Backbone bond lengths (Angstrom), bond angles and torsions (degrees), N, CA, C in turn:
res aa  C-N    CA-C-N  psi(-1)  N-CA   C-N-CA  omega(-1)  CA-C   N-CA-C  phi
1 M - - - 1.471 - - 1.518 109.41 -
2 I 1.318 117.07 134.97 1.452 121.84 -177.60 1.529 111.01 -62.96
3 Q 1.336 115.29 140.42 1.460 120.87 -178.86 1.525 109.21 -131.99
4 F 1.344 115.33 146.39 1.464 121.42 -178.23 1.534 109.89 -120.97
5 K 1.323 114.88 146.79 1.462 121.14 177.45 1.531 108.03 -137.16
6 F 1.333 116.16 101.01 1.466 122.33 -174.83 1.523 109.64 -87.21
7 R 1.344 115.74 135.83 1.468 121.63 178.65 1.532 108.02 -126.57
8 P 1.354 117.78 86.51 1.468 120.12 179.69 1.525 111.17 -62.88
9 S 1.313 115.42 145.87 1.465 119.81 -175.75 1.529 112.32 -59.33
10 H 1.339 117.30 -36.68 1.470 119.64 -174.98 1.528 112.69 -74.05
11 E 1.332 116.93 -11.82 1.462 119.66 178.67 1.523 113.12 -94.92
12 R 1.325 117.31 -3.08 1.465 119.99 -179.06 1.534 111.33 -65.92
13 G 1.330 114.94 157.24 1.453 119.37 173.92 1.521 110.61 -66.92
14 A 1.328 116.91 156.80 1.466 120.73 -177.43 1.526 110.40 -144.11
15 R 1.327 114.99 141.89 1.450 122.33 172.91 1.526 108.61 -140.94
16 D 1.342 115.54 139.96 1.469 121.24 177.47 1.519 107.86 -121.98
17 H 1.336 116.14 111.22 1.461 121.73 -179.34 1.530 111.86 -105.02
18 G 1.328 117.18 15.37 1.459 120.20 -177.92 1.514 110.84 85.75
19 W 1.317 116.36 -72.54 1.466 120.61 179.18 1.529 112.05 -77.74
20 L 1.354 116.07 -13.86 1.466 121.85 -176.66 1.517 110.38 -138.60
21 Q 1.349 115.61 128.36 1.458 121.55 169.55 1.522 106.77 -113.73
22 A 1.328 116.47 120.28 1.463 121.23 -172.24 1.514 110.68 -123.43
23 R 1.343 115.31 140.63 1.463 122.52 172.99 1.521 108.01 -121.90
24 F 1.333 116.28 134.94 1.459 122.14 -172.56 1.531 110.66 -118.08
25 S 1.327 117.23 117.10 1.464 119.99 172.92 1.517 111.46 -72.07
26 F 1.355 116.24 -31.08 1.454 122.32 179.92 1.533 109.84 -122.77
27 S 1.322 116.18 163.74 1.467 120.46 175.04 1.518 109.97 -52.64
28 F 1.352 115.44 137.64 1.464 120.17 -178.30 1.520 108.79 -159.06
29 S 1.339 115.75 135.01 1.470 121.76 178.16 1.535 108.82 54.66
30 D 1.343 117.90 -123.84 1.461 119.62 -177.26 1.530 112.77 -90.83
31 Y 1.340 117.27 6.40 1.464 120.46 174.16 1.527 108.33 -95.88
32 Y 1.330 116.33 125.42 1.460 120.56 -178.12 1.514 110.45 -132.67
33 D 1.321 115.50 126.94 1.455 122.36 175.23 1.524 106.84 -134.14
34 P 1.333 117.55 107.28 1.469 119.76 -175.51 1.529 113.17 -61.92
35 E 1.330 117.97 -21.13 1.461 121.08 179.09 1.530 111.88 -82.22
36 H 1.332 115.85 -15.25 1.467 120.27 -176.59 1.534 109.36 -139.03
37 S 1.320 115.85 68.53 1.462 121.15 179.05 1.529 109.46 -113.79
38 G 1.324 114.79 63.30 1.448 121.07 -177.92 1.516 111.68 86.96
39 F 1.334 114.16 171.78 1.460 121.43 -179.55 1.520 106.49 -143.25
40 H 1.346 115.87 99.32 1.460 121.63 -174.26 1.541 108.79 56.39
41 S 1.316 120.31 -128.24 1.472 120.51 -176.89 1.527 113.18 -79.22
42 L 1.337 117.44 -7.20 1.467 122.00 178.34 1.523 108.48 -85.34
43 V 1.346 117.84 115.58 1.464 119.58 -170.74 1.524 114.30 -119.84
44 V 1.323 119.12 -16.11 1.465 121.68 178.57 1.522 108.90 -136.36
45 M 1.348 115.46 131.50 1.456 122.27 173.56 1.531 106.48 -140.87
46 N 1.332 115.75 82.02 1.450 121.84 -175.40 1.524 110.93 -102.98
47 N 1.320 115.20 132.93 1.463 123.34 177.67 1.526 106.42 -110.33
48 D 1.345 117.00 103.75 1.462 122.50 -171.51 1.521 112.09 -109.68
49 I 1.325 114.36 146.48 1.472 121.77 166.60 1.523 107.33 -119.79
50 I 1.325 116.09 119.96 1.462 122.13 -179.56 1.530 108.60 -105.98
51 Q 1.305 116.08 125.24 1.459 120.92 -177.83 1.534 110.90 -72.56
52 P 1.344 117.54 161.47 1.467 120.41 178.40 1.526 112.02 -52.69
53 Q 1.337 115.19 135.44 1.463 123.97 179.90 1.532 113.25 65.51
54 G 1.321 117.05 16.65 1.458 121.43 176.17 1.512 110.74 -102.37
55 G 1.322 116.14 167.32 1.453 117.96 177.01 1.511 112.96 165.59
56 F 1.323 114.45 177.54 1.466 123.27 178.99 1.526 107.96 -97.68
57 G 1.320 116.94 119.99 1.456 120.82 177.76 1.523 112.03 -66.77
58 N 1.299 116.09 176.16 1.462 121.27 -177.41 1.531 110.55 -59.03
59 H 1.336 116.46 124.74 1.464 120.88 -176.96 1.522 109.49 -149.64
60 P 1.334 117.27 157.72 1.479 120.65 -174.02 1.520 113.54 -93.95
61 H 1.334 114.98 156.08 1.462 123.62 168.24 1.516 107.94 -141.49
62 D 1.316 116.19 152.62 1.462 120.46 167.00 1.518 108.49 -149.95
63 N 1.326 114.93 155.20 1.461 122.13 177.16 1.535 112.84 48.35
64 A 1.318 114.81 56.14 1.468 121.53 176.07 1.521 108.91 -150.42
65 E 1.331 115.95 140.60 1.461 122.71 171.56 1.531 106.05 -96.81
66 I 1.328 117.77 113.82 1.462 122.62 -170.10 1.526 109.51 -116.39
67 F 1.341 115.69 128.84 1.457 122.19 179.98 1.525 108.67 -124.51
68 T 1.322 117.03 133.33 1.459 121.79 178.42 1.523 108.91 -126.89
69 Y 1.328 116.10 123.22 1.462 122.24 -179.63 1.527 108.68 -118.21
70 V 1.327 117.25 123.65 1.463 121.36 -179.15 1.525 109.28 -92.89
71 I 1.334 115.73 123.91 1.459 122.44 178.64 1.526 110.35 -88.03
72 S 1.321 116.48 -46.40 1.466 121.02 179.32 1.520 109.07 -150.46
73 G 1.332 116.16 157.22 1.456 120.98 -175.48 1.519 110.97 79.10
74 E 1.324 116.19 -167.57 1.463 121.53 -179.46 1.525 109.57 -135.45
75 L 1.331 115.37 143.49 1.461 121.87 -177.23 1.518 109.51 -122.79
76 E 1.324 116.53 125.43 1.461 121.13 178.86 1.529 109.52 -92.14
77 H 1.328 115.71 127.45 1.459 122.19 -177.03 1.528 110.29 -117.84
78 R 1.332 116.11 137.49 1.461 121.96 171.11 1.524 107.84 -140.62
79 D 1.353 116.26 144.95 1.454 118.14 -179.08 1.524 111.00 -146.98
80 S 1.339 114.55 170.72 1.459 121.53 -176.22 1.527 112.49 -75.97
81 M 1.334 117.68 -3.87 1.464 120.49 172.69 1.520 111.57 -84.18
82 G 1.343 116.14 -5.80 1.454 120.68 -179.18 1.512 114.28 96.15
83 N 1.326 117.44 5.45 1.458 120.64 178.89 1.522 110.56 -81.96
84 G 1.307 115.63 139.17 1.451 122.50 174.46 1.512 108.42 -147.00
85 S 1.324 117.36 120.46 1.458 119.64 -177.21 1.520 109.80 -156.80
86 V 1.328 115.23 165.66 1.453 122.00 173.36 1.521 107.28 -110.61
87 I 1.316 116.01 118.99 1.454 121.99 -178.28 1.525 107.88 -89.66
88 K 1.324 116.28 123.46 1.459 122.53 -173.94 1.527 110.88 -103.13
89 P 1.342 117.98 167.89 1.464 120.32 -180.00 1.532 112.22 -53.93
90 G 1.318 115.62 132.58 1.455 120.77 -177.89 1.513 114.00 88.43
91 D 1.335 117.82 -3.49 1.463 121.42 177.04 1.528 109.38 -90.06
92 L 1.324 115.62 144.18 1.450 121.24 176.72 1.517 108.75 -126.26
93 Q 1.313 114.90 125.93 1.467 121.64 -177.43 1.526 109.51 -106.20
94 Y 1.327 115.50 138.06 1.467 121.96 176.35 1.511 109.14 -119.78
95 M 1.332 115.68 132.66 1.452 121.18 175.35 1.525 108.13 -138.27
96 S 1.321 115.85 115.53 1.452 121.20 172.91 1.522 107.22 -92.65
97 A 1.330 116.24 112.87 1.469 119.95 -171.15 1.524 112.66 -69.65
98 G 1.345 117.28 -25.68 1.456 120.00 177.96 1.519 112.37 54.01
99 D 1.350 115.88 -133.62 1.466 118.64 -177.10 1.527 113.35 -84.42
100 G 1.341 117.40 6.81 1.460 119.70 171.90 1.513 114.24 143.61
101 V 1.330 116.44 133.34 1.454 122.32 177.43 1.526 108.02 -152.83
102 H 1.328 117.05 148.16 1.459 123.18 172.07 1.520 108.29 -111.20
103 H 1.329 115.94 143.79 1.467 118.14 174.85 1.524 110.32 -154.02
104 S 1.333 114.85 165.71 1.462 121.95 176.00 1.516 108.14 -133.67
105 E 1.334 115.96 152.68 1.463 123.08 178.42 1.515 107.67 -135.39
106 F 1.332 116.89 127.67 1.462 121.15 -169.09 1.525 109.80 -143.36
107 N 1.316 115.62 140.50 1.465 121.58 172.89 1.520 108.04 -91.38
108 P 1.333 118.67 106.51 1.463 120.58 -174.78 1.521 114.51 -79.62
109 S 1.330 117.90 -6.73 1.463 120.92 -175.32 1.527 111.72 -75.18
110 D 1.319 115.50 148.93 1.467 121.45 174.49 1.524 111.92 -88.73
111 S 1.336 116.88 -10.22 1.467 118.61 -172.40 1.524 115.25 -139.76
112 E 1.343 118.20 -21.32 1.458 120.84 -173.84 1.535 111.70 -103.95
113 K 1.324 115.75 136.73 1.458 120.75 173.19 1.534 109.97 -76.14
114 V 1.317 115.57 160.99 1.464 122.00 170.37 1.522 107.82 -115.88
115 E 1.331 116.42 129.49 1.465 120.25 170.74 1.515 108.48 -113.40
116 L 1.315 115.96 136.38 1.467 119.88 -175.79 1.517 111.08 -152.70
117 Y 1.325 114.25 165.51 1.457 121.89 165.47 1.512 107.90 -109.84
118 Q 1.333 116.17 134.54 1.456 120.01 166.45 1.525 107.65 -117.59
119 I 1.328 114.50 128.10 1.455 122.87 -171.10 1.524 108.53 -126.94
120 W 1.328 116.40 131.85 1.463 120.60 177.17 1.524 109.50 -119.80
121 M 1.311 113.50 140.42 1.453 121.53 174.77 1.533 107.74 -127.09
122 L 1.318 116.82 139.64 1.457 119.77 175.36 1.528 109.44 -71.35
123 P 1.327 118.71 140.06 1.467 120.13 173.92 1.527 110.35 -79.89
124 N 1.314 116.27 160.08 1.468 119.41 175.18 1.528 111.30 -102.12
125 Q 1.328 115.98 12.30 1.464 121.78 174.05 1.518 108.47 -146.37
126 K 1.288 116.89 142.13 1.463 121.64 -176.82 1.528 110.51 -88.79
127 G 1.339 114.64 147.92 1.457 121.30 172.67 1.511 113.48 70.80
128 G 1.341 114.84 -157.45 1.450 121.13 -176.89 1.520 111.48 98.51
129 Q 1.323 115.76 162.75 1.458 120.83 178.86 1.524 110.26 -66.55
130 P 1.349 117.83 137.20 1.465 119.56 173.63 1.533 110.90 -60.67
131 I 1.323 116.05 151.22 1.464 123.11 -177.90 1.520 108.58 -130.53
132 Y 1.335 116.04 143.90 1.469 120.78 178.99 1.524 109.69 -136.21
133 E 1.340 116.00 137.45 1.462 120.25 176.18 1.526 109.61 -156.53
134 E 1.333 116.67 151.49 1.460 122.14 173.91 1.520 109.47 -123.31
135 K 1.345 115.55 148.25 1.463 121.64 176.32 1.524 109.75 -129.61
136 K 1.328 116.39 140.93 1.456 123.01 176.78 1.526 108.43 -95.59
137 L 1.331 116.53 128.49 1.460 120.45 -176.89 1.524 110.73 -126.62
138 G 1.321 116.28 48.63 1.455 121.04 179.19 1.519 111.88 -68.73
139 K 1.328 115.65 177.46 1.463 122.71 -174.04 1.521 112.62 -56.55
140 D 1.319 117.54 -37.25 1.465 120.38 -175.55 1.523 113.23 -87.35
141 Q 1.327 117.51 -6.49 1.460 120.21 -178.02 1.529 112.20 -78.16
142 V 1.331 116.51 -36.54 1.461 122.30 -178.63 1.519 107.72 -136.86
143 K 1.329 117.47 122.42 1.467 120.36 -178.39 1.521 109.77 -140.58
144 N 1.333 115.21 120.02 1.466 123.20 177.80 1.531 112.48 52.55
145 E 1.319 113.97 44.43 1.460 120.53 178.24 1.519 109.08 -161.19
146 V 1.318 115.25 171.95 1.461 122.31 168.75 1.517 107.16 -110.92
147 K 1.313 115.81 124.98 1.462 121.05 179.49 1.521 108.92 -105.60
148 I 1.324 116.71 127.22 1.461 120.67 176.35 1.529 108.65 -76.63
149 L 1.323 116.43 119.14 1.463 121.97 -178.18 1.526 111.80 -95.80
150 F 1.333 116.46 -37.68 1.463 122.56 -175.87 1.526 108.16 -137.20
151 S 1.336 115.90 143.55 1.456 119.43 -179.44 1.523 110.16 -156.38
152 D 1.326 115.53 169.77 1.454 120.80 177.61 1.519 112.35 -72.20
153 D 1.350 117.33 -25.21 1.467 119.71 -173.30 1.525 114.59 -124.72
154 G 1.329 118.13 9.80 1.458 120.50 177.58 1.519 114.50 71.14
155 R 1.320 117.75 21.87 1.465 121.31 -177.59 1.531 111.86 -61.94
156 E 1.303 116.04 150.24 1.470 124.36 174.47 1.527 112.09 53.69
157 G 1.330 115.67 34.91 1.456 119.63 177.82 1.512 115.03 76.04
158 S 1.327 117.20 12.26 1.464 120.82 179.92 1.519 111.11 -77.26
159 T 1.327 115.29 166.38 1.460 121.75 178.42 1.530 110.09 -87.05
160 P 1.339 118.87 127.64 1.468 120.30 177.81 1.531 111.71 -65.62
161 I 1.325 115.78 139.37 1.462 121.67 176.73 1.521 109.57 -125.32
162 R 1.344 115.50 170.30 1.460 121.23 -177.51 1.528 110.74 -93.52
163 Q 1.323 115.25 59.89 1.457 120.47 176.45 1.526 108.51 -168.27
164 N 1.333 115.75 147.39 1.457 120.96 176.16 1.528 108.25 -80.90
165 A 1.326 115.27 77.69 1.464 121.94 -173.82 1.516 108.82 -157.48
166 T 1.323 115.78 163.45 1.456 120.80 168.24 1.520 108.61 -126.11
167 F 1.315 115.10 150.43 1.462 123.59 177.52 1.520 105.90 -124.16
168 G 1.333 115.41 111.59 1.456 120.42 -179.78 1.520 111.86 -111.86
169 F 1.331 115.40 155.56 1.467 122.59 177.53 1.521 107.46 -121.66
170 G 1.333 116.21 124.61 1.454 120.72 -179.68 1.512 111.65 -111.49
171 Q 1.310 115.18 143.48 1.464 121.31 175.03 1.536 107.00 -141.69
172 L 1.331 115.97 114.06 1.453 121.58 -175.75 1.521 110.72 -125.14
173 E 1.318 115.75 139.61 1.454 120.81 170.78 1.522 108.83 -84.89
174 E 1.325 116.13 154.23 1.453 121.96 -177.82 1.531 111.43 -48.70
175 G 1.342 115.33 130.75 1.448 121.11 178.64 1.516 115.03 91.07
176 H 1.314 118.01 -16.63 1.457 121.34 179.23 1.527 110.32 -84.68
177 S 1.328 115.81 156.84 1.456 119.63 -178.21 1.520 111.15 -145.83
178 V 1.321 114.60 160.13 1.460 122.89 173.25 1.523 107.46 -134.81
179 L 1.326 117.04 162.40 1.458 121.02 179.88 1.522 111.03 -104.70
180 L 1.310 115.24 134.23 1.460 122.06 170.34 1.522 106.29 -92.30
181 Q 1.341 116.10 110.78 1.458 121.23 -171.53 1.528 112.07 -95.43
182 P 1.328 117.32 153.61 1.465 120.00 173.02 1.534 110.79 -62.25
183 D 1.325 115.93 148.49 1.466 122.10 177.68 1.526 106.41 -147.97
184 Q 1.323 117.06 108.83 1.469 120.46 -176.11 1.523 112.07 -61.10
185 D 1.326 117.18 -33.02 1.458 121.32 -178.80 1.527 111.85 -76.43
186 K 1.339 116.31 -29.91 1.475 122.25 -179.16 1.530 107.73 -134.73
187 P 1.334 116.88 76.48 1.464 120.22 -172.37 1.521 115.12 -79.31
188 N 1.334 117.19 -1.76 1.459 121.34 -175.89 1.526 110.27 -115.79
189 A 1.332 115.45 153.03 1.464 119.77 179.94 1.522 110.03 -144.79
190 W 1.329 114.30 148.42 1.474 120.68 170.11 1.522 107.42 -125.47
191 I 1.332 116.61 129.50 1.466 122.58 176.67 1.516 108.17 -113.29
192 Q 1.334 116.41 129.57 1.458 122.33 178.01 1.525 107.99 -124.96
193 V 1.336 116.39 118.19 1.467 120.73 -178.28 1.526 109.51 -83.07
194 I 1.325 115.77 125.89 1.464 121.32 177.83 1.523 109.51 -82.40
195 N 1.339 116.43 -50.57 1.465 120.58 174.90 1.521 109.22 -155.98
196 G 1.335 115.91 170.20 1.449 120.86 -175.28 1.515 111.31 76.26
197 S 1.333 116.51 -159.18 1.463 119.89 179.66 1.524 109.83 -149.57
198 L 1.333 114.23 153.70 1.461 121.19 -179.72 1.515 109.07 -147.79
199 T 1.334 114.59 163.86 1.456 120.08 173.27 1.525 109.06 -119.89
200 L 1.321 114.89 146.29 1.457 122.91 173.90 1.510 106.02 -141.59
201 G 1.339 116.46 109.21 1.457 119.88 -174.80 1.519 110.27 59.82
202 D 1.332 115.91 -127.58 1.463 120.94 -179.20 1.518 112.98 -87.24
203 F 1.328 117.46 1.87 1.462 120.64 -175.74 1.525 110.85 -100.38
204 Q 1.316 115.35 135.44 1.463 121.13 169.75 1.517 107.70 -111.69
205 L 1.325 116.97 123.35 1.453 122.75 -176.01 1.517 109.61 -113.82
206 G 1.330 114.72 129.72 1.457 121.49 175.19 1.511 110.93 -108.51
207 Q 1.315 115.84 -168.38 1.461 121.53 -176.38 1.521 111.54 -54.65
208 A 1.333 115.95 127.46 1.464 125.84 175.33 1.524 114.26 73.23
209 D 1.343 117.91 4.52 1.462 119.73 172.20 1.525 109.71 -75.60
210 G 1.326 115.92 149.95 1.460 121.86 176.20 1.516 110.90 -127.40
211 L 1.325 116.11 152.71 1.458 120.79 178.60 1.522 109.45 -142.59
212 G 1.332 115.71 121.98 1.450 121.74 173.91 1.524 109.29 -95.28
213 I 1.329 116.29 138.79 1.455 121.86 -179.56 1.530 107.50 -132.09
214 E 1.318 116.37 125.32 1.463 121.07 -178.41 1.517 111.32 -117.65
215 K 1.339 114.82 147.49 1.465 122.51 176.00 1.526 111.16 59.47
216 I 1.322 115.79 51.12 1.463 120.51 179.93 1.530 108.78 -69.20
217 D 1.330 116.58 116.52 1.466 120.12 -178.03 1.534 112.28 -125.36
218 Y 1.321 117.30 9.80 1.462 121.35 171.43 1.530 108.56 -152.00
219 S 1.318 116.53 162.37 1.465 121.35 -175.55 1.525 110.72 -72.12
220 L 1.323 115.55 138.64 1.460 122.07 179.76 1.528 108.90 -122.02
221 P 1.343 118.42 123.56 1.461 119.61 177.46 1.528 111.42 -78.34
222 I 1.308 115.33 136.01 1.468 122.99 171.71 1.521 106.12 -108.92
223 K 1.329 117.04 115.20 1.464 121.23 -175.36 1.521 110.92 -118.91
224 A 1.321 116.82 133.09 1.464 122.03 178.53 1.520 110.03 -78.87
225 E 1.331 116.98 118.64 1.464 121.79 172.49 1.526 110.37 -83.17
226 Q 1.322 115.81 -29.74 1.464 124.56 170.28 1.527 105.90 -135.56
227 N 1.331 117.41 163.54 1.460 119.51 172.56 1.524 108.17 -50.22
228 C 1.307 117.14 131.80 1.466 118.32 -174.51 1.520 111.86 -146.55
229 K 1.326 113.27 155.99 1.455 123.11 171.08 1.528 107.22 -124.82
230 F 1.319 116.52 144.28 1.457 119.34 -179.51 1.525 109.81 -156.55
231 F 1.331 114.77 156.88 1.463 122.41 170.01 1.521 108.00 -97.80
232 I 1.320 116.12 147.83 1.456 120.20 171.89 1.527 109.14 -138.55
233 F 1.314 115.50 124.87 1.464 123.16 -178.54 1.525 107.97 -110.84
234 R 1.324 116.68 131.22 1.463 121.70 171.00 1.522 107.02 -106.44
235 L 1.333 116.00 127.87 1.454 121.66 -167.99 1.523 111.08 -130.82
236 S 1.319 115.04 142.86 1.459 120.74 178.48 1.528 109.86 -83.43
237 E 1.341 116.06 172.49 1.459 120.62 179.30 1.522 111.92 -72.31
238 S 1.333 116.50 -35.78 1.461 120.09 -177.19 1.514 109.99 -100.21
239 E 1.317 116.01 159.73 1.456 121.39 178.10 1.530 110.12 -91.00
């Protein structure tokens, strides 16, 4: 039987470190909520604001699929693979940490904040060479549809990742809709609204709201009540 798990934005965990204001959909660091400690292989959904000249110094990761989406401002990235770039609004960065990688993230502006999502997914295989990729998700890239950006098998031109999951990006104009279809291999879904608002069944989701859906066995319409952008993850039962 289909089950829903609503995560309103105002109920998320919060920390203010001065240079960083963070909101946590799931348990993270010293914030713990036993009712919201990840959703299947999706374990981090952080909505961060980094103040001018603030950032995360060089630090390690391993065995994590890491996605960073910039909403506003610019984020400077450097890593031990030799990548160095500035991620701009609408850009989405993917880094598979594999058997180990170091990186830093910094707001180079003297006056503008950076708002972003950082998302972590557990891999279903240990180790391997680290991987890095960026995707542009401007207004003309996705329109009134959900585009699969990352997947287990590279379907529809997506980038293969180390997990039996898909990561889609939706952009709908007011009044438009798409269907969330059943998938026996990935019967669970998490929807995270970036901005605007949408409805799914009896739920209305606004900016930064999240909704987990388990055991999807019939089609569910996702309808834009306002122009909206959102992430949608399809997840298997096992990690």
